[in-house]
N, C-alpha and C positions, 0 to 999 in steps of 0.2 A: 433717607429713608432706603434708598436703593442697598448703602452698605451695611445697614442692620437690617433689611429681608437677603440678604447673599449670607450673614455669617449666621443669624437664624435658622436659613436652610440648613446651609453646611453643617451646622452640629448636628438638626435632626437627621439628615441623612446618614451621618456618619454613624449616628449611632443607633439606628435602626438597622442598617446595611453593611456596619463596618466600612464603609466606605475607602478603599488606598489609592492612591496616587502615586502612580510610578512615572520617574523621567521627566519634572517639571524643570529640568536642568534643560532638558533638547528644547522644553518652549522658551527657553529665553534667548537660545542658540540658530533659533528663525529668521528671527529678522523683525520688520515691519510689516514686508507685503507676502502674508501665510496664508495661503489653502490647507485649514485644518480640514483634512475629511477621516471618516471615523464610520466601521460597521456599524448596524440600525438594528440593536437587537431589541428593544421596546420604544414605548409612546416615554418611557422616564430619558431617553438618552439626551434632547435637546435641555433638560431640563440638568441633569448632570456636568455634563460640559457648562453648560452656563454658568454654574455656580460654583465647580472646583476647579476650571482654566484660569486663570489668572484675567483680570483687564473685564471690560465689558464688548464683548466680541459678538458680532453680527454673523446673522444664522443666516444660510441660503436653504431656506425650507420648503420643503412640497405642498404646494397651495392648500391643500383638502386638508393636512395635519396642521398647519398655523391657522385654521378656522376653527378649532376643537374648541371648544368654551370653557372646557374646564383647563386647556393647556395655558391658555389668554393670560390666566395673572401671572407666570412664571415663566412666558415668555418677553415678560416685560424688563428683565433681569436682564435681555440681552436688545442691540437689535434686530429686527427682522425683515428678510429678505427675500418675499413669497415668492417661489419660480415652479416652474413648470420645467424636471430636466429635457421633455424630449420637444419642447417649441424654441425653435433658435432663438426668436427675441429675449427672450427672457437669459437666454447664455450670453446674449451678445450684451445687454443692459450689466448681468453679473461680470464681465471681461470689464467693463468699464468700472463698475464699482471698484474690482479688486487692483485697477492701475492707482487710486485713491490711496492706495499703503495702510490696507487696513487687515485684520484678522480675519477670517471668514472661514466660519463652520458648513461643510456642507457633507450628505449623507451621500454618496456615490449612487449606492444601490436604486435610491430613488424612491425607496418606502422600506416598513419594517418585516424583518424574514420572517419567511415563514416557515423555515423548512430547520431552523437552528444555524449554519451555516449561511458564508455567503451568498449572493444574490447575483445576477445582472447586474453589472457596474455598464453605467449608461459611462457612451463613447466622450458625452459633452461637458462631464467635468474633466478628463484629459488635455479638451482644447481650452477649457476657461483656465487651467494651471499653464498650460504652452501660451497660449495667447497672449494674458497678461501678463510674463515671465514669474510667476507669482512663485515663493517657494513651498513643497509640499510639506504638511506636518501629519504623520500619520498619527490614530490615535485608534486601538483597541478597547472598545467594553466588555467586559468581561462576569456573567452573572447577572445583570438586566432579565437577560432570555427566560430565567427561572422566575420571574416574577408575575403576578397576575394582571401584570402594565404590557406583555408580552402577548405575541397571535400564536404563541404553539400549544396553547390549551389541547390535551389529547395526543400531545405528539412528545413531550416531554414532563416531567414530573416537579410541576409548578407549588412556591411555597412561599410564607408568605414574606418571609426574609432572610435571605440570601446574600449572602459576602459578595459587594460588587468591587470587582477591579480595575482604573481608569490606567492603561498604560502610554505615555506617548514613545513613540521613536523617536528615533534622531532625522532630524528634515532631509528633505530630496529634494528634488528638483527634476522635470521633464527637458530633455534635451533632443528635439527635435532634425533630424536633416531638412537644411535651407531648402533642400530640393525639393521638397516633399510638399504638399498645397493641397487645397482643397481637402475633399473625401479620405484620399490618403493619407495626407496628415493628421486629421481626424481618427480615423481607423488608427495608428500607429499612438499618436498618444494616447487614444484609450486602453489598448492593448498595453503599454507602460503601464497605465494608472491600475489596469488589474492587475498586473504582474507586481505593484509593490500593494495591494491590497492584501494578495494572498500572502505573499512573501510576509507580511506584518503579523497574519494569522498564527505563521506558522514560529514566527521570532518570539510570538509572544503568550506561544504553548507551553504547559508542562510537562516539558518530558526528561529530564534532567533527573530520575526517579528509579526507583527498581520496578518491578514487573506487580510485585505485591501491593508496595502502596499504590500504585496505581489504580488495582481492584478494589483497593481502601477506597479511592477514591468516587469510584464508580458507584459505589453503592450507598457515600454519601451523596451523591445529584440523584442516582435510580433512586433508591429503596432500599432496603434490604428482603423486601417482600419481592421485588422484579425477578422473575425469570432470564436468565439470561444462556442454558445448556439443556439439550437434552437428546436422548439416541435414541433406539429401537427397543429398551426398558422401557421408552413412555413415561420415566419419572421424571420431568421438570426440575431442575436446579434453579431456585432462585439466588442470588448474592449470598445473603445468609448461610443456607446450605452449604453451597459452593467454598465458602472461606473459612466453614467448621470441620467439612470434610476433607479438607485438603493440608488443615492444620494438623486434624485426626492424623491422617498418614506419616506428614510430613513429622511429627514426634516420633513413631516407630522407624523412619527412617532414619532420624538419628542419630541413633544408638547403633545403627549397623552398616553407616557409614561416616566418613571426615568430611569436613570442611573443606570446601576449594575441589573436591571429588568427583570429576564424570563418572556418573553411575547413567550405567545402561536402560534405554525405556524400551524395548522389546514388545509393544502394544498397536494393538489398532485401534480409528477413530470410537474415542467412547467418552461420557464424562468422566470415569473413573483415572482413563488416562489423564485428562485434565487435570483431577485431584493429585494424582502425582509429580506432573511435573510442578503443579504450582506450590505441592507440599516437601520438592525436592530443593527449590527457590528459597522460600524463604527460611531454608538453615543456609544456606552456603553451597547447598551443594548444585552439582551444574547437571541437568537432564543430557546426556547423549542420544537422540532420536536413529535408533537403528534400522535402517534400509532392506527389510525381511524379505524384498523382492530379489534383493542381489545372491540370495541363497546363503550358504554356509560359509563359505570364502570370501564374499564382502563383508557377511558381518564382524568374522574372523579380523579379521585385517582392520575392519573398523576398530576393534576392541584394541589390539595392538599397537594403531596408531593414538588413538585416547587414552589407552593405559588402563584401560575402563579393566574395572577389577571386580564389578559387582550389576550385575545384569537383572533387572526388575521385567515379571513376564508373568502371563496367566492359563492355567492349565484347560481352560475351557477354550479361549483365545487359539492356543495350541492345537486342542483337538479337535476346534471347527475349521479352523486352516488350514490343518491334515499339514503341521510342523514339526511332529513327534523326532520326525529327525536330529532336523536344523536343529532342534532344542536340544537333544542330546548332546551331540557335535560339540554346540556352544559352550554346553556344562561341564567340557573336558576340559576347558580353557579359561572358563569366568565362575564365580558362582551365579547359579540361579537363584532367586526367590520370588515365591510367590505370592502374588496379591491373596489367594484364598488363605495362606499360609500367615499370612499378616493379616487379614480381617478376620481368624479368630484367635488370635492372641488381642486385640482390643478389646479390651474390656468393658464396663458400664462406666466405672469410675473415668476411664479413658475418654469417654464419648463425653460425659459433661465436663470435664476438663474443657475438651477441645472447643465445645459450644459458646464455654464460659469466657475465653479465652476468642474466639470467633468477635461476642460482644464485644469485648472491652482492649481489639485490636488495634483498632485507631491511636491507643492511648500507649500500649507496650511497644508496637511495632517499632515506633518510633525511635526507641529507644537500643533497637539492633539493627537496625537498615546496613544492608550491605553499598558500598560505593555503586552509582548510577554505573559507572563505566566497570564494574565486574560481568565476569564472563556470567551470560544466562541460559546457554543451549549451546551447545553445538551441533549439528546439522553435518550429513555429510554427501557427496558431491557423488554423482551416478557413477563415476567408476568408467565412462566409456569413453575415456582417455588416459587410462590406467589405473593404478590404484586410488581408491575412495580417500580424497582428504577429507579432513576433519574443517568442518567452516564451526568460526568461534566470535559465534553474535552475541555481546554485550545487551544489559537491560536497556540503556539511551539509544545504542541500532534501531532496536524492534518499536521503543516508543516513538522516536523521533521518527522513524517510516509510515507508527499510525498518524500521526499529526501531520506529516506534510499528505498526507493524501486526504484528511481532513480539510487541510487548507485549502485545495481543489475539488471536493465533491464532496455530496452531503449525503448522510446517512445517520438515522435517528434511533428512539426507544422502539420505534414499532417495527421496525425491520427484520428478517430473519434471514439468516446463513444456512444456507445448504452446502456443508461440508463435505463432500466426497473424498479428495483429495487428502490422502495421509499426511500426521502427521509430523513425518521423516523427511516430509518435502516442507522446503521453505516457504512457498505455496501455502501448503496447508495448513502449515503450525504458523507465520508470524499472521497472514491475512486470515485465512481461515477459520482458526481457533482464537489467536490473542486478540486481532482485531474487535470482533462482534463482542467478546466477551468484557473486555476493558472499555465500552463506548456503550452500553448497555442495550446491544442487540442482540435475536438469539441468537445462537450456534445450534443448528442438529448434525448431529456426526450420523454420517453413513461410513458405515466400515471399508468399500471399494467403489470405484468411481467405474468398474470395470460391468455395472450390471446396466444394460443401457436401456432396458424395456422398465426396470423398477425404478430408477432415477428420477422419471420425470413421473411418474406416480406420486413419488416422496414429496417433489415437488408439489404435485396440484394437492395433496394431502396435510400439508404444513403451513400454503398459504406463501412460501418461500417468495420473499423478496430480491435475495442476489445470491446469486452464486459466481464460482470463480472458478476457470477449468481451463483446457486447452482446446485444440483446434480438433485435437482426433476425437474426444471425446461429445465435444457436441456437435459435431457432425454423426455420429453414431446415436446420439440422442434424438437430433431431429428425425431421423429415422424412421424410430419407434416410438415418438410420441406424440398424442393427441395435440390436435392445434390448441386446445385451450388448457393443458397441462400448466404453462407456463402464465396464468392470465392474469398471476399476482405480481410477479418479475418488475423490479425496477432497471435493475441491474445485471448485465449480463459481460461479466468480464475473462477476456479471452489475453492468454500468456504465457508462457514455457516454447512455447514453438508459433511460428507464422499460420495467422487465422489466413483462413484458405478464401477466395473470393464465394468462389460457390458453396461456403460452409454459412459466409455472410450472410450470401442472398435469398437461403433457404430459412434461416432464420429471420428474414426480415417480412419472407414472402408469406410463410408456414405462421407465424408468433407473433409478426409484428411488433419484431424486439431487434434493435440495434447495437449489435456487438461489442466491449468495445474493447479495441486491442491494447493492452501495455507491455513491456517490456521489463526485462531484471535478472535477478541473478541471487544465487543463495548468499554470495557475499555483499551483496547491495541488500539483504535483512528483507525483503526481496527485488521493493518497486524501485523503479529508476526512472521511469516514466509512463503514462497512461492516457488514453483519451477519454474525456470527460463530457457529459452533456453539451458542457456551455465550449470546454475549446478542443474539437473534434476534425478531423481530421482525414476520410479515408485510407488504407493504403502506407499508414505509418501509425508507430504505437506510440503516439502522441508528445507532449513536452516535457522536460524531465522535470524532477522533481525541486519543490522549493528547495534554496541553500544548499544545491546540489551543483555542484563548477565542472566540466568537461571540458575536454581537449582531444583536439583529433591527432592522431600521429599520422604524418603521412607515409601511402604505402607507393611502393613502385609498381606501376602500372594501374592503380586507379586513380584515376584523373577528377571525380568529384567525388567527397569525401575522403574517411580515413579511419584509425583505428579508434577507435573509443576509450580513453582515461576517463572516470569520474573519481570524484571527492564531496565529502559531505558527511550531514549526521548521520547517515546508517550505513556506512562500510566498517564491514568487520574489524572485528577487535586484530586478527589473524587467521593464521593455517596454524593446522595440526595434519604436518606430512610424513610420511609411511618411513622416510629414509630417516627421521628422526624424532620419534614420539615423545607424544609427550610438551616441546618444545614449539613453543608459541612464536611464529614468525608472521609478525606485523605487514600490512600489505606496504607494497612500494612499489612504485615503475619509474619511466625515465624520467618525471614529472617530481619526482622527489616522495618520501615519504608519505604515509596516508593517502596515494592515490592509488586506485586500481585497475590493473588494465582489463580489459573486460574479453579482450581477444575478441572483438567483434566489430566488423567494417561497419561504417553508417555514412550518410549522407544526413545533414539539417539543414531543414529549407529559412528560408529569410524568417518565418515565424513562430522559427523555433520547436518545430516537429522534426523528429528523428524515421528517417526510412535505416532501417536494417535490409544491409546488400546479403547479407553474410557472413559466418566465423571466420575468422585470417585464417585457421586451418582449413575451412571449409572451400579454400578456392586452390587451384591449380595452375602449376606454368608449365604449359604446352609451348612447344617452340618458341618458348621466351615469352611470349602474352599469359597475363592472368585471365584465370577464367573463372568462375563463381560454381560452385556446384551446387548450390542452393539455386538460381537462376536458369539453369537446365535441368534440376527438378522442376520450376515452375512452367516451362517447355512441357513437362510430359502431365504435369497436371492438366494442362488446358484439351492435349491432347486426348487424354484419357479419363475424365474429374473423376469418373465411378471407384478407378483403382489407388493404390499406394505405389508409389514412387519414392527411393531411394538412389543420390547418385553417390558415390564414390572415387576414389582417384586410386590409379595403382602406378606401379614405376614402370615406365615405357622402354626400349633401349635407346629408341629412333629420339623420340619428340619429347622424354625426356618423365614424363606423363599421360596417363591415358583414364578418358573417362568411359566409367562401368555404369550403367543404371542398371537396378533391379525389379522390378515391376510385376505387381499379383494381375496384370492385365496380359489378356490371354492369348497367345499367338502376336506380342507387338515385334517388332521388328523396328530397328532406325531408318527405313527409308519410309516406314510410315509416319514415325515419329520426323521427319524434315517435310513431309507433306502437306503435315500438320502445322509446323513451323516455318510456315513459307517465310525466306526473306533472312534466316537464322546462316550463321555462318557455320562453315562443316565444323570451325574446331570450338562450337558451342556445342555439336552436338556428340552423344555416347557413340564410344568406338565399340560397344558392345552392349545386348542386351538378354539380361539372364528372367525369367518368367518363376516366381517363388510363387507360392501358397500363401505364406503370409512374411512379412517384413520382419525382423528382430526389432523389439521395440523395450524400450524399461517401464516402471511401473507409474509415470505418469504420462504416460502412452507415448512419449517423445520415440523417434527411432531411431536406434543402438547403432550407432553410427559405426562404433568400433565392433561389434559382432556382423555387421554390413558391411566392410571393408574384410573380414577372415573369410564371410561367406561367399563375396564377389573371387577373392583371390585363389576359394577353392575351386570354385566353378571352370575359373582363367585356364585352371592347368590342364 
């Protein structure tokens, strides 16, 4: 009777949900004493695992769920172990049960997800695996969250019969240090288990595809009429419109460009720029996002480095941004194509063709896909340490970084991202633009982060829930914003520069918002680590992303920490260097090929949180000792929190190097700083202080240290 019921349900579920099971060989490898851990997507989960996993397994299931009347007949397919994950006696009983060499399923979240992502992981499950010596078998259920048996109504688009996948990963174990006991051991085992679950979510994600393929997948999940992009024109774009318009412009650009060609994009944040980027990628052209804040010299250098022959721009943009002279100078080097001219050449037939291609894209695009490892975009470094370098990111780099983030932090189709970071910046491109568009969120494009009074109003008007930015911008917005402007904000994430304590505090006091600080680089697509609501430690930049590896290179004079090298799926394809234009130079460090030397001195604590000590180039060697310029800046910030400060090092004939502080604090002196920084060694104080009206800054708001060094050198003469 049992086998007949199981076979019947197997046939029925396969028919209606197209259930696919992957990795059954891992199930066989796990052995006899196995703790099967799974994410919890819906009420169907116990049934799915009971039917599609071999054997009659035991379910350690929440007492409340085990009592649901309509689930009871299906739970008869397995042994049921009702338990409360928060109750010590339940856990002890489960440990004893596991020691009898059984295969037992447990949902470590203790409840069905109401966010669509992993929720809190209970330490008790890790303790059960640790104490019982059981092998852990991670299982990912995907697709059931879109059924009407989930708890995601009004959060995601529910469907009658979505495809469900059950993926079984290789078995693993928790090995705790025997010196750990009691709460410490429980916390450690829970921490390890949470990482296993997070790694599982990433390992089973689909990121080995192109960006356009991911766009089509998002449309299938969220529906063609779901709005995903909007700008100041206030004409929201749904998936159907976004895809059709991108195809239309892609078809036009196909005739004037070649496959694998780097095509310059000289445009502001807008839905039209998004169309251009996707249209180029559709036909294997590589958008090269030009940083127009660097002026003619920087843009011309970028065009030479990436061998750009054609640049796409807009007359309206050039006129409004007062960039006519820049455009004219650039036109002497490359062919400028204007969107207005392309729009005029677009016929009714072209539009109808694009609309038809958009509707049928899921079928024909499969036959012309490019490799996920092929270049998706070229972004340029700021040039603060020399001429701009081109950073080539693949489709898999960008999508992999999205899935890494999604494994750690929840976002859903109801979220609205306010994206004011320019698309030529990796933060603005990968996280502010592509992340929401490819995951069902809405991104609202605003052309400049410098409108400090306007952006809080835009956040209020659009009901934005997510915002990415820098300390400089968040500090400025806090001064201008009304206390209610960010009423709907779920996540405010800071990166690109250190988040200052006064900025963190004013956001908490004025808006009740905890800023999540992260860390990254264009070369890591860009997120390397980030604090999350579940994994948060103030003063750090969070924990490293799933499936990333790191090593710390020892640095003479630095006792704790070292120079950070990273490897992983989000590490760039390589550089385009000014000295050798057009030639891709893959990443490589002292630890081998595929490793990226971040150049940052960091410390990693026992829980895996990263603390940035400063750039390796932002250390000075004074009288044989290493001094962090960033640490000296912090002294100035503590002394004069309302002012802006930059510390640079210049040659010194006696001590090798000397520290110079540029500050906007009026009448600042070394003596005042020494008084405010009581107990600090003289070697950690600047030798000279120069008061300036404003510090040199990049488009992202970060200090331009190259220009600051030149300014300090001029003043020192």
